[in-house]
C-alpha positions in Angstrom: 2.6 14.5 3.1 1.1 15.7 6.1 1.2 19.5 6.9 2.3 20.6 10.2 -0.2 21.7 12.8 0.4 25.0 14.3 -1.0 26.0 18.0 -1.8 29.6 18.8 1.3 29.5 21.2 3.6 28.3 18.4 2.2 31.0 15.8 2.7 33.6 18.6 6.4 32.6 19.4 7.4 32.5 15.7 5.6 35.6 14.9 7.2 37.4 17.7 10.7 36.2 16.8 10.2 37.2 13.0 9.1 40.7 14.0 12.1 41.0 16.5 14.5 39.9 13.7 13.1 42.6 11.6 13.7 45.2 14.3 10.1 45.9 14.8 9.8 47.8 18.1 7.1 45.9 20.1 7.5 42.4 18.6 5.2 40.5 21.2 2.5 43.0 21.5 2.0 43.3 17.7 2.1 39.5 17.4 -0.7 39.2 20.1 -2.8 42.1 18.6 -2.6 40.7 14.9 -3.2 37.0 15.9 -6.0 38.0 18.2 -7.6 40.1 15.2 -7.3 37.1 12.7 -9.2 35.0 15.1 -11.7 37.3 16.2 -10.9 37.3 20.0 -9.1 39.6 22.4 -5.6 39.1 23.8 -6.9 37.4 26.9 -8.5 34.7 24.6 -5.2 33.9 23.3 -3.8 33.0 26.5 -7.0 31.1 27.6 -6.5 28.8 24.4 -2.7 28.7 23.7 -2.6 25.0 22.9 -5.4 25.0 20.5 -4.2 23.8 17.0 -5.3 26.2 14.1 -7.5 25.3 11.4 -6.3 26.2 7.6 -8.6 29.4 7.5 -7.1 30.8 10.6 -3.7 30.3 9.5 -4.4 32.1 6.2 -5.9 35.0 8.1 -2.9 35.4 10.4 -0.7 35.1 7.6 -2.2 38.0 5.6 -2.1 40.3 8.8 1.4 39.4 9.7 2.7 40.0 6.0 1.3 43.5 6.2 3.1 44.2 9.4 6.4 42.7 8.1 5.9 45.5 5.2 6.0 47.9 8.1 2.4 48.7 7.7 1.4 50.2 11.3 -0.6 48.0 13.6 -3.1 50.6 13.8 -3.9 50.6 10.4 -4.1 46.8 10.1 -6.5 46.7 13.0 -8.4 49.6 12.0 -8.4 51.6 15.2 -6.4 53.3 18.0 -7.2 53.9 21.5 -6.8 57.6 22.6 -7.6 59.3 25.8 -9.6 56.3 27.0 -11.6 56.1 23.7 -11.4 54.2 20.7 -11.0 55.8 17.3 -11.4 54.2 13.7 -8.2 55.2 11.7 -7.2 54.4 8.1 -4.0 55.4 6.0 -6.1 58.8 5.2 -5.4 60.2 8.7 -2.4 60.3 11.2 -2.7 57.6 13.9 -3.3 59.4 17.3 -0.3 59.4 19.8 0.2 59.7 23.3 2.2 63.0 22.8 -0.9 64.6 21.4 -2.7 63.8 24.9 -0.8 66.6 26.4 -2.4 69.0 24.0 -5.9 67.5 25.0 -5.2 67.7 28.7 -4.2 71.4 28.6 -7.1 72.2 26.4 -9.5 71.0 28.9 -8.2 73.2 31.4 -9.2 76.1 29.4 -12.8 75.0 28.5 -15.3 75.7 31.3 -17.4 72.7 32.4 -20.4 74.9 33.2 -21.0 77.3 30.3 -21.0 77.2 26.4 -17.9 77.6 24.7 -16.5 77.6 21.1 -13.7 75.4 20.1 -12.1 74.7 16.7 -9.6 71.8 16.0 -7.8 72.6 12.9 -6.5 69.8 10.9 -8.7 67.4 12.7 -7.7 64.1 11.0 -9.5 61.3 12.7 -11.4 63.8 14.9 -9.6 62.4 18.1 -8.8 65.6 19.5 -12.2 67.3 18.6 -14.2 64.5 19.7 -12.5 64.1 22.9 -13.0 67.6 24.0 -16.6 67.5 23.1 -17.0 64.3 25.0 -15.1 65.7 28.1 -16.9 69.0 27.9 -20.8 68.5 27.1 -21.5 72.3 27.0 -18.8 73.0 24.5 -19.5 73.5 20.9 -16.6 72.0 18.6 -15.8 72.5 15.0 -13.2 70.2 13.3 -11.6 71.4 10.1 -9.6 69.7 7.5 -8.4 69.7 3.7 -8.7 66.2 3.2 -12.3 64.9 2.3 -11.1 61.2 3.2 -9.9 62.3 6.6 -13.3 64.0 7.3 -15.0 60.9 6.5 -13.2 59.2 9.3 -13.9 61.8 11.4 -17.4 61.7 10.9 -17.6 58.1 11.4 -16.0 58.3 14.8 -18.5 60.9 15.8 -21.1 58.7 15.0 -19.5 55.7 16.9 -19.0 57.9 20.0 -22.7 59.4 19.8 -21.2 62.7 19.1 -22.4 63.3 15.6 -24.9 66.1 16.7 -22.2 68.0 18.8 -19.3 68.3 16.8 -19.3 69.8 13.0 -16.6 68.9 10.5 -15.9 71.2 7.5 -13.5 71.0 4.7 -11.6 74.1 4.5 -7.9 75.3 4.7 -7.4 76.1 8.3 -10.4 78.1 9.4 -13.9 79.1 8.2 -13.6 82.9 8.5 -17.4 83.4 9.1 -17.4 82.0 12.7 -15.7 83.0 16.0 -14.1 80.8 18.6 -12.9 81.0 22.2 -10.2 78.3 21.8 -8.2 77.1 18.9 -6.4 73.8 19.1 -4.2 72.1 16.7 -1.7 69.1 15.8 -0.6 70.5 12.6 2.3 69.1 10.2 5.6 69.7 11.8 7.9 67.4 10.7 10.7 69.3 8.6 11.2 68.3 4.8 15.0 66.8 5.9 13.4 64.8 8.5 10.8 63.1 6.4 13.3 60.6 4.9 14.6 59.7 8.5 11.2 58.8 10.0 10.7 55.1 10.8 9.0 53.4 7.7 5.8 52.9 9.5 5.3 56.7 9.3 7.3 57.6 6.2 5.7 55.1 4.1 2.3 54.8 5.3 1.0 57.7 7.1 -0.2 60.7 5.0 2.6 63.2 4.1 0.2 65.9 4.0 -0.4 65.5 7.7 3.3 65.3 8.5 5.5 67.6 6.6 5.6 71.4 7.9 8.3 72.8 5.6 11.9 73.5 5.7 11.8 74.5 9.5 8.5 72.5 10.4 6.6 75.6 11.3 5.0 76.5 7.8 1.3 75.7 9.0 2.1 77.3 12.4 2.7 80.6 10.7 -0.4 80.4 8.6 -2.2 79.2 11.6 -1.3 82.3 13.6 -2.5 84.7 11.1 -5.8 82.8 10.1 -6.8 82.2 13.8 -6.3 85.8 14.7 -9.3 86.4 12.2 -11.6 84.1 13.9 -10.9 84.7 17.6 -11.6 87.7 20.0 -9.2 89.4 22.6 -8.6 87.1 25.3 -9.1 83.8 23.3 -6.6 81.2 23.5 -4.6 78.7 21.2 -2.9 75.7 21.9 -0.7 74.1 19.3 1.5 71.0 19.4 4.9 71.2 17.9 8.0 69.1 17.1 11.1 68.4 19.0 13.0 71.6 19.4 10.3 74.0 17.9 8.5 75.5 20.9 10.8 78.5 21.3 10.8 79.3 17.8 6.8 79.1 17.6 6.6 81.5 20.6 8.8 83.8 18.9 6.6 83.7 15.7 3.6 84.3 17.8 5.1 87.5 19.4 6.3 88.8 16.3 2.6 88.3 14.7 1.3 91.0 17.1 -2.1 89.1 17.4 -0.7 86.6 20.0 0.8 86.8 23.5 2.8 83.7 24.6 1.5 82.1 27.9 3.9 79.1 28.0 4.7 75.7 26.7 4.2 72.3 28.2 6.1 68.9 28.1 5.0 65.5 27.1 5.5 62.5 29.0 9.1 62.2 27.5 9.8 65.9 28.7 10.0 67.4 25.2 8.2 70.8 25.1 5.2 69.8 23.2 2.4 72.3 23.2 2.6 75.9 22.9 0.0 78.0 24.7 -1.1 81.4 23.4 -3.6 84.2 24.1 -5.2 86.5 21.7 -3.8 89.9 22.1 
């Protein structure tokens, strides 16, 4: 019995159809990324060789990656990286996958950091280090610290720092929120903000694969924000600023919490690309 010979084109078409039937959001893109990784080429390389028959080892490698995606494992975890703000970051299931929404936080943080003077920044809940390392790369005179309670997440962040050549400019610390022995000019954070009730409603890629510790923010999603408002007040000076990413519909409540704290004065909120008020901007009273 002769086994069927598959070409790159046929595997792409079959995988795309299978992913679409499973209601995976971007079936063709996912198929291209996974097949390209299995073959050790980029997506352009796929289209330059669409009619090439695949050998057994290649089919096995493709089958393994496709199987993981059929189980709804995020593509970023399968690939081992995610691009964010023009740079490539290693990711694993120990960290949240960086998202375009968070680039809104980075963009507004950069407007707070001078280009020609030293400045002290802390990224609370740094995860992969995407925020901290992006700010350090874009503002060479800034001193940046990233904190996280997860040792595994900090290992990923440290690896990204080395890959980006920023290992001597960004310090990572394993602490809950902040190190109270330091002082900062700017606090940034993408904290857990999914409510307990929302967790079960998340897409399986998020609910079943991304770390719950980095997702769940309590009954109203703002538990970590409450703690951060208090903790950050102890490591900032009058006039220092804070930018915090929040969930859908949480911005107004976060501003109210800041006002009631007595330590922070609201400056405003900023929408993401979907016009959701995504970032809360505060100034130290």
